[in-house]
Each structure stands twice: as structure tokens, then as C-alpha cells.
C-alpha positions as CSV (number, residue, x, y, z in Angstrom):
1,M,0.0,0.0,0.0
2,L,1.4,3.4,-0.9
3,A,1.9,5.7,1.9
4,G,2.4,9.4,2.0
5,L,3.3,12.7,3.4
6,V,6.1,15.1,2.8
7,I,8.6,16.1,5.2
8,V,11.7,18.1,5.8
9,L,14.4,15.8,6.6
10,F,15.9,17.9,9.4
11,G,12.7,19.1,11.0
12,V,10.4,22.0,10.2
13,G,6.8,22.9,9.4
14,L,4.9,21.3,6.6
15,G,1.9,22.1,4.5
16,G,-0.1,19.4,2.9
17,G,-3.1,18.2,1.2
18,H,-5.6,15.4,1.2
19,V,-7.5,14.3,-1.9
20,C,-9.9,11.5,-2.6
21,E,-9.8,10.3,-6.1
22,H,-11.4,7.5,-8.2
23,E,-9.0,4.8,-9.2
24,A,-10.0,4.8,-12.8
25,G,-7.7,6.9,-15.0
26,Q,-6.1,8.7,-12.2
27,Q,-2.4,9.5,-12.0
28,P,-1.7,10.3,-9.1
29,Q,24.1,18.4,29.1
30,E,26.1,18.2,29.2
31,L,29.4,16.3,29.0
32,E,29.9,15.8,32.7
33,N,28.6,19.4,33.1
34,K,32.0,20.8,32.0
35,N,30.1,23.9,31.0
36,Q,32.7,26.6,30.9
37,T,31.7,30.2,30.2
38,V,32.8,31.1,26.7
39,H,33.9,34.6,27.8
40,S,34.0,35.8,31.3
41,N,32.3,39.1,30.5
42,E,29.4,37.7,28.3
43,T,26.0,36.2,28.7
44,I,25.5,33.0,26.7
45,I,22.5,33.7,24.5
46,G,20.1,30.9,24.2
47,E,22.6,28.1,23.6
48,D,20.2,25.7,25.3
49,E,17.2,27.9,25.8
50,D,14.7,25.4,24.6
51,E,15.2,21.6,24.2
52,S,12.0,21.2,22.2
53,E,12.4,21.0,18.4
54,E,8.9,22.7,18.2
55,D,8.1,20.7,15.1
56,S,4.7,19.3,16.0
57,D,3.2,21.4,13.2
58,D,5.1,19.1,10.8
59,A,2.9,16.2,11.9
60,F,0.2,15.3,9.5
61,N,-3.2,13.9,10.5
62,D,-3.6,10.1,10.7
63,I,-6.2,8.7,8.4
64,E,-8.5,8.2,11.5
65,D,-8.3,11.9,12.2
66,E,-9.2,13.3,8.8
67,D,-12.5,15.2,8.4
68,L,-12.7,13.8,4.9
69,I,-12.7,10.0,4.9
70,C,-13.1,7.8,1.8
71,A,-16.2,5.7,1.4
72,D,-17.0,2.8,3.7
73,Y,-14.7,3.7,6.5
74,N,-15.7,1.9,9.6
75,A,-14.4,3.1,13.0
76,V,-12.8,0.4,15.2
77,A,-12.2,0.8,19.0
78,R,-8.8,2.1,19.8
79,H,-6.8,2.3,23.0
80,K,-3.7,4.0,24.4
81,K,-0.7,2.4,25.9
82,L,3.0,3.0,26.6
83,P,5.0,3.5,23.4
84,Q,6.6,0.3,22.2
85,A,9.4,2.4,20.5
86,V,10.9,5.8,21.2
87,V,13.0,7.9,18.9
88,I,15.5,9.2,21.5
89,G,17.5,11.5,19.2
90,V,19.5,13.2,18.0
91,R,18.4,16.8,18.1
92,K,18.6,18.2,14.5
93,G,19.3,14.7,13.2
94,G,16.1,14.2,11.2
95,T,13.8,12.9,13.9
96,R,10.6,14.6,12.7
97,A,11.1,13.4,9.1
98,L,11.8,9.9,10.4
99,L,8.8,9.8,12.6
100,E,6.4,11.1,10.0
101,F,7.7,8.9,7.2
102,V,7.5,5.7,9.3
103,N,4.0,6.7,10.4
104,M,3.0,6.0,6.8
105,N,3.1,2.3,7.8
106,S,-0.4,1.3,8.6
107,R,0.8,-0.6,11.7
108,I,2.5,2.4,13.3
109,R,1.0,5.5,14.9
110,R,3.0,8.2,16.7
111,S,2.5,11.0,19.2
112,K,2.5,14.2,17.2
113,S,4.1,16.3,19.8
114,E,7.3,15.8,21.8
115,T,6.2,14.6,25.2
116,H,9.5,15.3,27.1
117,F,8.3,12.9,29.6
118,Y,11.6,11.4,30.8
119,D,13.5,14.7,30.8
120,N,10.9,17.3,31.8
121,N,7.6,15.7,32.8
122,Y,8.5,12.6,34.7
123,D,6.8,13.8,37.8
124,K,3.4,13.8,36.0
125,G,3.4,10.0,36.1
126,K,2.8,7.1,33.9
127,S,-0.9,7.8,33.3
128,W,-0.1,11.3,32.0
129,Y,2.5,9.8,29.6
130,I,0.1,7.2,28.3
131,D,-2.5,9.9,27.7
132,Q,0.0,11.7,25.4
133,M,0.1,8.6,23.1
134,P,-2.1,8.1,20.1
135,P,-5.0,5.7,20.4
136,I,-4.1,2.6,18.4
137,L,-5.9,-0.3,16.8
138,P,-5.3,-4.0,17.6
139,G,-2.0,-5.0,15.9
140,Q,-0.6,-1.4,15.7
141,I,2.3,-0.1,17.7
142,C,2.8,3.5,19.0
143,M,5.9,5.6,19.0
144,E,7.0,8.9,20.4
145,K,10.1,11.1,19.8
146,T,11.9,13.5,22.0
147,P,15.4,14.2,20.8
148,G,16.4,15.7,24.1
149,Y,16.3,12.2,25.7
150,F,19.6,11.2,24.0
151,H,21.9,13.7,25.7
152,T,20.0,14.1,29.0
153,A,21.6,12.2,32.0
154,G,19.1,10.1,34.0
155,V,16.7,9.5,31.1
156,P,18.1,6.0,30.2
157,K,17.5,4.7,33.7
158,K,14.0,6.2,33.9
159,L,13.0,4.7,30.5
160,Y,14.4,1.3,31.4
161,E,12.5,1.3,34.7
162,M,9.2,2.3,33.0
163,N,9.5,-0.4,30.2
164,N,12.7,-2.2,29.7
165,Q,11.3,-3.8,26.5
166,T,11.1,-0.4,24.7
167,K,12.8,-0.4,21.3
168,L,15.0,2.7,20.9
169,V,15.6,4.5,17.6
170,L,18.6,6.9,17.2
171,I,19.2,8.8,14.0
172,V,22.6,10.5,13.7
173,R,24.2,12.7,11.0
174,N,27.6,14.2,10.4
175,P,28.3,15.8,13.8
176,V,29.6,19.0,12.3
177,D,26.5,19.6,10.3
178,R,24.3,18.7,13.2
179,L,26.0,21.2,15.5
180,I,25.6,23.9,12.8
181,S,21.9,23.1,12.4
182,D,21.5,23.3,16.2
183,Y,23.1,26.7,16.2
184,N,21.0,27.9,13.3
185,Q,17.8,27.0,15.0
186,F,18.7,29.1,18.0
187,R,19.8,31.9,15.7
188,S,16.6,31.8,13.7
189,R,14.4,32.0,16.7
190,H,16.2,35.2,17.9
191,I,16.2,36.8,14.5
192,E,12.5,36.1,14.1
193,R,11.9,38.0,17.3
194,G,13.9,40.9,15.9
195,N,17.0,40.3,18.0
196,D,20.6,40.0,16.9
197,Y,22.5,36.8,17.4
198,P,26.3,36.3,17.5
199,P,28.1,34.1,14.9
200,L,28.8,30.5,15.7
201,E,32.4,31.3,16.3
202,H,31.4,33.5,19.2
203,F,30.2,30.5,21.1
204,L,32.5,27.9,19.7
205,F,35.9,29.3,20.5
206,T,37.6,30.6,23.6
207,P,39.5,33.9,23.6
208,T,42.7,31.9,23.0
209,G,41.2,30.2,19.9
210,N,40.6,26.8,21.4
211,I,37.3,24.9,21.0
212,N,35.0,25.6,23.9
213,I,34.0,22.2,25.2
214,G,31.3,23.8,27.3
215,Y,29.2,24.8,24.3
216,Q,26.2,22.4,24.6
217,P,25.5,22.1,20.8
218,L,29.1,20.9,20.5
219,Q,28.6,18.4,23.2
220,R,25.4,17.0,21.7
221,S,27.4,15.8,18.6
222,I,29.8,13.7,20.7
223,Y,27.6,10.7,20.1
224,H,29.6,8.0,21.9
225,Y,29.6,9.9,25.2
226,H,25.8,9.9,25.4
227,L,25.3,6.5,23.8
228,V,27.3,4.6,26.5
229,R,24.8,5.7,29.1
230,W,22.0,4.1,27.1
231,M,24.0,0.9,26.6
232,R,24.4,0.5,30.3
233,Y,20.7,-0.3,30.4
234,F,19.7,-1.5,26.9
235,P,21.3,-4.2,24.9
236,A,22.6,-3.3,21.4
237,H,19.9,-5.3,19.7
238,Q,17.3,-3.1,21.3
239,I,18.9,0.1,19.9
240,H,18.4,0.8,16.1
241,I,20.9,3.4,14.7
242,M,20.1,5.2,11.5
243,D,22.4,7.2,9.3
244,G,20.6,10.5,8.8
245,D,22.8,11.6,5.9
246,K,21.9,8.5,3.9
247,F,18.2,8.8,5.0
248,I,18.0,12.1,3.2
249,K,19.1,10.6,-0.1
250,E,17.1,7.3,0.1
251,P,14.6,7.4,2.9
252,W,12.8,4.2,1.8
253,V,16.0,2.2,2.4
254,G,16.4,3.2,6.0
255,L,12.7,2.9,6.6
256,N,12.6,-0.7,5.4
257,K,15.3,-1.6,8.0
258,L,13.4,0.3,10.6
259,E,10.2,-1.6,9.9
260,T,12.0,-4.8,10.3
261,F,13.5,-3.7,13.6
262,L,10.0,-2.7,14.8
263,G,8.6,-6.0,13.8
264,V,6.0,-4.7,11.4
265,P,5.4,-5.6,7.7
266,N,7.5,-3.7,5.1
267,E,4.9,-1.5,3.6
268,I,6.9,1.7,2.7
269,K,8.5,1.5,-0.7
270,E,10.4,3.8,-3.0
271,D,7.1,4.5,-4.8
272,N,6.0,6.3,-1.6
273,F,8.4,9.1,-2.3
274,F,8.9,11.7,-5.0
275,F,11.7,14.3,-5.2
276,N,10.6,17.9,-5.0
277,S,13.2,19.7,-7.1
278,T,11.9,23.1,-6.0
279,K,12.3,22.3,-2.3
280,G,15.3,20.0,-2.8
281,F,14.2,17.0,-0.7
282,F,12.1,14.0,-0.9
283,C,8.4,14.2,-0.1
284,G,6.0,11.3,0.5
285,Q,2.6,10.3,-0.6
286,E,0.1,7.9,0.9
287,V,-2.6,6.2,-1.1
288,V,-5.1,4.5,1.2
289,N,-7.3,1.8,-0.4
290,L,-10.3,1.1,1.8
291,P,-12.1,-2.3,1.8
292,Q,-15.2,-2.6,-0.5
293,S,-14.6,0.7,-2.1
294,E,-13.6,1.8,-5.6
295,W,-12.1,5.0,-4.3
296,T,-8.7,5.7,-2.9
297,C,-7.5,8.5,-0.7
298,T,-4.2,10.2,-1.6
299,R,-2.4,12.4,0.9
300,K,0.7,14.4,0.2
301,K,2.7,16.7,2.5
302,C,5.7,18.9,2.0
303,L,7.9,21.2,4.0
304,N,6.7,24.7,4.7
305,K,8.8,27.8,4.3
306,S,10.6,27.6,7.7
307,K,12.6,24.6,6.5
308,G,14.4,26.7,3.9
309,R,15.2,29.7,6.1
310,P,18.6,31.4,5.3
311,K,21.5,29.9,7.2
312,A,24.4,31.9,8.7
313,K,27.7,31.8,7.1
314,V,30.2,29.5,8.8
315,E,33.9,30.1,8.1
316,D,36.0,27.4,6.4
317,H,38.4,27.4,9.3
318,T,35.6,26.6,11.6
319,Y,34.5,23.6,9.5
320,K,38.2,22.5,9.5
321,Q,38.6,22.7,13.2
322,L,35.3,21.0,14.0
323,T,36.0,18.2,11.6
324,K,39.4,17.6,13.2
325,F,37.9,17.8,16.7
326,Y,35.1,15.2,16.0
327,A,37.2,12.7,14.0
328,P,38.5,10.8,17.0
329,H,35.1,10.9,18.7
330,N,33.5,9.5,15.6
331,E,36.0,6.6,15.6
332,I,35.0,5.7,19.2
333,F,31.3,5.9,18.1
334,Y,31.9,3.6,15.1
335,G,33.5,1.0,17.4
336,L,30.8,1.3,20.0
337,V,28.0,0.5,17.4
338,K,30.2,-1.8,15.4
339,R,29.5,0.0,12.2
340,F,32.0,1.7,10.0
341,D,29.8,2.8,7.1
342,F,29.3,6.4,8.1
343,D,30.7,8.7,5.5
344,W,31.8,11.5,7.8
345,P,35.0,13.2,6.8
346,K,38.2,13.0,8.9
347,D,39.7,16.1,7.3
348,W,38.3,19.3,5.8
349,P,39.8,20.0,2.3
């Protein structure tokens, strides 16, 4: 069954459509809290002001939620439960795109908003957490994503104690690019409010020119440091790691592996995607065939304007120093996950 929606691969707002059409003739924190002040006489502006990706507007309606439903749709009782799988990170790694694309599988439903249960709302209790989940049909599984989980100390233990059978999904990308996207999100929020925002180098380097290890967006890209905390509680076979850089280019390949990991049928195919040359990324489309009906419902979604917002210029020497800084950390990460197929550069040309 075709499935659909369109998403920005590193999180933003989407706009979309829903059309019913007749089948005939239709074409369709922290690094041990070594947080050092960048400069003694400055205030760090918003480097970690909001852990939420604020991307719930990117979520499209599930077929059960649509006001317009194709003929012969019969409602079936649904119920809520703890998520069987959680996308734990990484921030600015493509978590929204991943969640929305995998939600095209008819066996999967996801919470549209980041719950931040294990990092911010744990005191609200299990019942509150379950209430944030989508109601599901028999045979479906539910998921949630909160990228802040990955780098927040204490979350692995809480999640394990709540449900140690939870399957964990982690999508990572080139750590240099991830850091810059993290910075750009903070910068964009300030600029949209009419405020100035310093260049990346202001936060990234100390007055002597060394890399400031206390800069939290830098810390979030040291993947092995955070992953070891998760591996103290969850076995490797319970943690599925996805390459976000490859996911952008061929989302259906990564999704097929994810479906297998989640134990659901492989429904999402290459045909569920089309490349939007104007926007520069893949979009998805879902065609829902309902029983005893000659009609199909086609839904498409694409990224809204916020995804293509202008990015700040980053100096070449900054890329070079960051690439050199992360190279040994990446090697540790590769060994930890026993994978060496990440195409992250060791040197900047």
C-alpha cells in the first residue's frame, strides 16, 4: 500500500493536502557538566534555551483523524498504551522526518508532539505519559520522539524502569552539520523575534582560539559519550541506529530496515516518495485503499517555508577545526556501534 506525506528531513513545518480520487484513469548536558563560560564578560545567549524542536506542526493527520474519509470507512475501537518504540535523538538529526515517514506504515502511529516525559515531565506520572500517546488499533504499535532524551543524563534509567522492552531508535548525522543546524535553530528564533545573534564562532571558540568544550550544541554531537549511558541499560539489539545523511538521499532504504527492527510488515516502498526539485528534498505520498470501495485517498505533504530559512555563514576554518575535533570521537562511536559505514570526513579539504 502506498503511503504518504512530505517532510523536511531535518525538521520544520509542513503544509499538505488530502485528496480523494477515483482509481479509474487517475495518476496520481552536558558532557559531565563541564560547562565553561565562553567569555567571562558575556552572557551566553540561548545556547540551550529550549530543548524542544517545536516541530509538532510538521505532523500530518492520521487517516482516522481526517475530516474527509473515503467511502465505507468503519471506525474500530482504539486504545492508548505505553509506546513500544521511542526515537531518542539526535536533536537536529532528522527525527521529525523519520517519525512522519515511518508513520505511513499502517501498523504504526506516533505521538505528534514531543512529550518530554523522561526529561521534563516525569513527575506527571505514567498515566499522563500514556495519555499523550495516540490511540491505536489492535495490531498497531505506537511511538514517540523527544530528541532531548539522548543527551540528558538520567533518562536511560527512567525509561528502562518504565518499560525495559522499549525499542530505541537513534538517527545521527555528520556531527559538524548537526552542530551547525543546532546553532542555526537558536539563531533563527532570535532573528524572528527581531534580535541580533552572534556568529557561531562567538560560542565555539575561547578567547585563545581553542574549541569551547562547554558549548552544549558541540557536546550533543559527541555521540559516543551519550550512547554509553544508554548501553548500560539497553542491549545493542534493542537500539536501532540510522544514518541521517543516507536517510535524506534514500529514505525508503532506512525505513525498510526500521520496519524490520520494529517487527511490522514492510509497507513503505520507493514509490511512496517523490523528489521535489523546488524544495530540494524527498516528499512522501500515501494512497489508502479502503475495503469494499472503488475509491482511494491520496495524501501528500511537504515542508513549509521555515525549512528553507537562510543559514548563517560558517567560516571554512571553523569547519576544518570542527572536523578535526570530531574525528577521534567518531571513531569511538563507530567502534561502539560496530559500524564503519558512516561517510563522515576526517579532514576538511
